[in-house]
Backbone as CSV, one residue per row, in Angstrom:
resi,resn,N_x,N_y,N_z,CA_x,CA_y,CA_z,C_x,C_y,C_z
1,MET,0.882,-1.203,-0.094,0.059,-0.031,-0.016,0.841,1.277,0.042
2,SER,0.658,2.080,-0.897,1.474,3.318,-1.022,0.860,4.422,-0.142
3,ARG,1.776,5.269,0.352,1.328,6.330,1.295,1.360,7.617,0.465
4,THR,0.460,8.571,1.041,0.443,9.849,0.366,0.828,10.955,1.267
5,LEU,0.944,12.169,0.615,1.260,13.412,1.358,0.185,13.721,2.256
6,GLU,-0.992,13.473,1.886,-2.148,13.822,2.639,-2.191,12.916,3.978
7,GLU,-1.867,11.730,3.799,-1.708,10.926,5.018,-0.536,11.315,5.952
8,PHE,0.540,11.730,5.244,1.766,12.250,5.904,1.406,13.515,6.735
9,ASN,0.584,14.278,6.184,0.244,15.729,6.842,-0.805,15.401,7.996
10,GLN,-1.302,14.294,8.191,-2.233,14.031,9.198,-1.564,13.553,10.515
11,ILE,-0.271,13.202,10.327,0.497,12.610,11.556,0.800,13.662,12.610
12,ILE,0.599,13.296,13.836,0.843,14.181,14.979,1.853,13.772,15.961
13,ASP,2.232,12.488,15.888,3.070,11.928,16.937,4.430,11.508,16.307
14,ALA,5.594,11.550,16.944,6.765,11.016,16.401,6.737,9.674,16.033
15,GLU,6.145,8.808,16.911,6.100,7.382,16.672,5.348,7.228,15.270
16,GLN,4.363,7.903,15.045,3.480,7.802,13.866,4.309,8.026,12.581
17,PHE,5.214,8.944,12.658,6.164,9.064,11.438,7.006,7.877,11.296
18,PHE,7.571,7.243,12.387,8.259,6.017,12.118,7.482,4.915,11.511
19,GLU,6.212,4.772,12.035,5.377,3.669,11.553,4.947,3.968,10.079
20,PHE,4.708,5.273,9.737,4.348,5.564,8.471,5.332,5.298,7.435
21,PHE,6.625,5.518,7.770,7.707,5.265,6.918,8.494,3.860,7.121
22,LYS,7.725,3.028,7.993,8.199,1.750,8.378,9.737,1.708,8.863
23,LEU,9.999,2.568,9.548,11.384,2.711,10.163,11.523,2.125,11.609
24,PRO,12.559,1.346,11.843,12.591,0.928,13.121,13.217,1.989,14.171
25,TYR,12.873,1.997,15.238,13.294,3.022,16.195,13.238,2.402,17.672
26,ASP,14.091,3.027,18.439,14.188,2.695,19.961,13.401,3.747,20.557
27,ALA,12.175,3.200,21.240,11.319,4.066,21.892,11.974,4.986,22.991
28,ASN,12.946,4.402,23.587,13.741,5.169,24.693,14.438,6.360,24.077
29,VAL,15.060,6.259,22.909,15.653,7.296,22.187,14.582,8.377,21.835
30,VAL,13.539,7.921,21.299,12.513,8.899,20.920,11.875,9.632,22.008
31,ASN,11.589,8.805,23.165,11.051,9.543,24.370,12.095,10.556,25.014
32,VAL,13.333,10.385,24.877,14.279,11.311,25.453,14.550,12.486,24.461
33,ASN,14.494,12.207,23.263,14.857,13.247,22.209,13.702,13.660,21.373
34,ARG,12.522,13.340,21.614,11.243,13.589,20.757,11.251,14.985,20.101
35,LEU,11.174,15.979,20.898,11.142,17.389,20.295,12.397,17.729,19.399
36,HIS,13.570,17.272,19.833,14.708,17.605,19.009,14.676,16.778,17.789
37,ILE,14.352,15.534,17.684,14.218,14.718,16.497,13.192,15.349,15.474
38,LEU,12.058,15.704,16.150,11.086,16.372,15.306,11.426,17.682,14.783
39,GLN,12.172,18.526,15.534,12.738,19.753,15.092,13.577,19.617,13.905
40,LYS,14.540,18.657,14.056,15.560,18.517,12.999,14.895,17.854,11.840
41,PHE,13.852,17.012,11.982,13.085,16.515,10.773,12.398,17.618,10.170
42,SER,11.850,18.595,10.797,11.025,19.705,10.230,12.032,20.610,9.416
43,GLN,13.291,20.816,9.966,14.259,21.591,9.362,14.648,20.995,7.946
44,LEU,14.846,19.647,8.024,15.212,18.853,6.755,14.088,18.922,5.788
45,ILE,12.917,18.804,6.168,11.765,18.887,5.318,11.649,20.137,4.559
46,LYS,11.844,21.222,5.332,11.825,22.579,4.732,12.892,22.765,3.729
47,GLN,13.966,22.187,4.003,15.060,22.130,2.931,14.767,21.340,1.674
48,ILE,14.146,20.171,1.862,13.687,19.388,0.696,12.570,20.124,0.001
49,ASN,11.610,20.721,0.650,10.566,21.340,-0.058,11.157,22.564,-0.891
50,ALA,12.127,23.291,-0.271,12.677,24.425,-0.988,13.587,24.069,-2.161
51,ASN,14.223,22.925,-2.078,15.106,22.592,-3.094,14.742,21.646,-4.032
52,ALA,13.670,20.949,-3.803,13.043,19.843,-4.682,11.781,20.018,-5.172
53,THR,11.283,21.182,-5.696,9.907,21.490,-6.138,9.443,20.623,-7.235
54,GLU,10.232,19.954,-7.990,9.725,19.162,-9.089,9.571,17.661,-8.779
55,LEU,9.757,17.324,-7.556,9.626,15.837,-7.210,8.206,15.391,-7.192
56,SER,8.061,14.197,-7.621,6.712,13.528,-7.482,6.310,13.315,-6.023
57,GLU,5.189,13.005,-5.690,4.775,12.789,-4.329,5.571,11.579,-3.680
58,ALA,5.755,10.496,-4.495,6.473,9.326,-4.002,8.002,9.681,-3.767
59,GLU,8.550,10.513,-4.682,9.943,10.885,-4.516,10.050,11.841,-3.236
60,LYS,9.082,12.723,-3.134,9.222,13.512,-1.875,9.099,12.743,-0.607
61,LEU,8.089,11.768,-0.609,7.892,10.999,0.614,9.204,10.184,0.787
62,GLY,9.984,9.783,-0.200,11.162,9.044,-0.063,12.265,9.860,0.587
63,LYS,12.333,11.092,0.102,13.337,12.080,0.774,12.830,12.341,2.240
64,TYR,11.552,12.444,2.475,11.064,12.684,3.953,11.546,11.460,4.753
65,ARG,11.341,10.356,4.236,11.778,9.115,4.987,13.130,9.155,5.339
66,SER,14.040,9.550,4.344,15.602,9.670,4.656,15.888,10.792,5.766
67,ALA,15.019,11.839,5.618,15.234,12.965,6.443,14.936,12.491,7.990
68,LEU,13.735,11.758,8.109,13.528,11.301,9.432,14.614,10.329,9.934
69,GLU,15.053,9.526,9.078,16.115,8.508,9.407,17.340,9.270,9.982
70,GLN,17.754,10.378,9.203,18.813,11.209,9.490,18.690,11.948,10.844
71,ALA,17.498,12.490,11.050,17.287,13.189,12.252,17.357,12.191,13.485
72,TYR,16.738,11.004,13.318,16.850,10.090,14.352,18.236,9.603,14.643
73,THR,18.957,9.298,13.599,20.374,8.842,13.833,21.281,9.839,14.423
74,LEU,21.004,11.090,14.079,21.749,12.133,14.652,21.729,12.124,16.246
75,PHE,20.532,11.684,16.750,20.416,11.640,18.220,20.790,10.385,18.858
76,LEU,21.260,9.398,18.022,21.873,8.273,18.578,23.296,8.377,19.054
77,THR,23.944,9.367,18.524,25.248,9.695,18.893,25.514,11.252,19.434
78,SER,24.476,12.023,19.436,24.557,13.275,19.870,23.532,13.651,20.929
79,ASN,23.462,14.842,21.376,22.299,15.281,22.308,21.908,16.614,21.969
80,SER,20.814,17.019,22.710,20.118,18.358,22.427,21.137,19.464,22.728
81,LEU,21.983,19.253,23.717,22.907,20.532,23.971,23.993,20.624,22.809
82,GLU,24.377,19.548,22.302,25.341,19.582,21.189,24.674,20.161,19.936
83,GLN,23.486,19.864,19.641,22.816,20.269,18.385,22.221,21.555,18.459
84,LYS,21.812,22.148,19.655,21.311,23.463,19.765,20.309,23.834,18.530
85,LEU,19.268,22.955,18.615,18.217,23.214,17.489,17.171,24.348,17.936
86,PHE,17.030,24.541,19.202,16.008,25.495,19.613,16.792,26.761,20.046
87,LYS,15.974,27.836,19.912,16.433,29.314,20.138,17.082,29.382,21.548
88,VAL,16.434,28.734,22.550,16.842,28.882,23.860,18.287,28.475,24.020
89,PHE,18.660,27.528,23.324,20.074,26.973,23.417,21.050,28.037,22.824
90,ASN,20.611,28.907,21.978,21.517,29.855,21.273,21.461,31.271,21.872
91,GLU,20.629,31.493,22.813,20.501,32.847,23.354,21.387,33.077,24.489
92,LYS,22.104,34.144,24.627,22.788,34.457,25.795,21.915,34.946,26.795
93,PRO,22.125,34.487,28.133,21.197,34.882,29.242,21.472,36.319,29.431
94,GLN,20.411,37.148,29.674,20.448,38.563,29.834,21.131,38.935,31.270
95,ASN,21.038,38.237,32.312,21.626,38.553,33.465,22.838,37.846,33.902
96,LEU,23.682,37.611,32.888,24.924,36.943,33.063,26.138,37.568,32.430
97,VAL,27.183,37.720,33.249,28.397,38.300,32.721,29.384,37.229,32.736
98,LEU,29.948,37.078,31.555,30.983,35.992,31.466,32.343,36.536,31.899
99,LEU,33.228,35.594,32.334,34.509,36.053,32.760,35.305,36.702,31.615
100,THR,35.059,36.077,30.349,35.865,36.606,29.204,35.431,38.052,28.919
101,GLU,34.305,38.482,29.424,33.774,39.840,29.180,34.337,40.884,30.110
102,ILE,35.001,40.376,31.256,35.533,41.346,32.238,36.901,41.611,31.879
103,GLY,37.105,42.844,31.716,38.456,43.416,31.244,39.401,43.555,32.464
104,ALA,40.551,43.357,32.276,41.690,43.573,33.296,42.261,44.973,32.993
105,ASP,41.879,45.889,33.836,42.446,47.225,33.555,43.555,47.544,34.347
């Protein structure tokens, strides 16, 4: 049975993406990194959509499958602090002065 973009667009859970694409996954890895995997997957999908406008639905879904696999694999060897996918990881705290910012006069 072939899948469609319409079915893909109805998915709301990380596990459903893995099931849709018939990709094996470790539930513990997904539970710990769920938001980060989905964020990376979303970034990769945006790149695919921007760069591959002429793809058929099946080709696009194939690239989406590879993107999910890539996002998941990334968090098998890395973690959210290393990847810094969310804005909060990249913002400098407003009430913090780093030692490197203190000049020696």
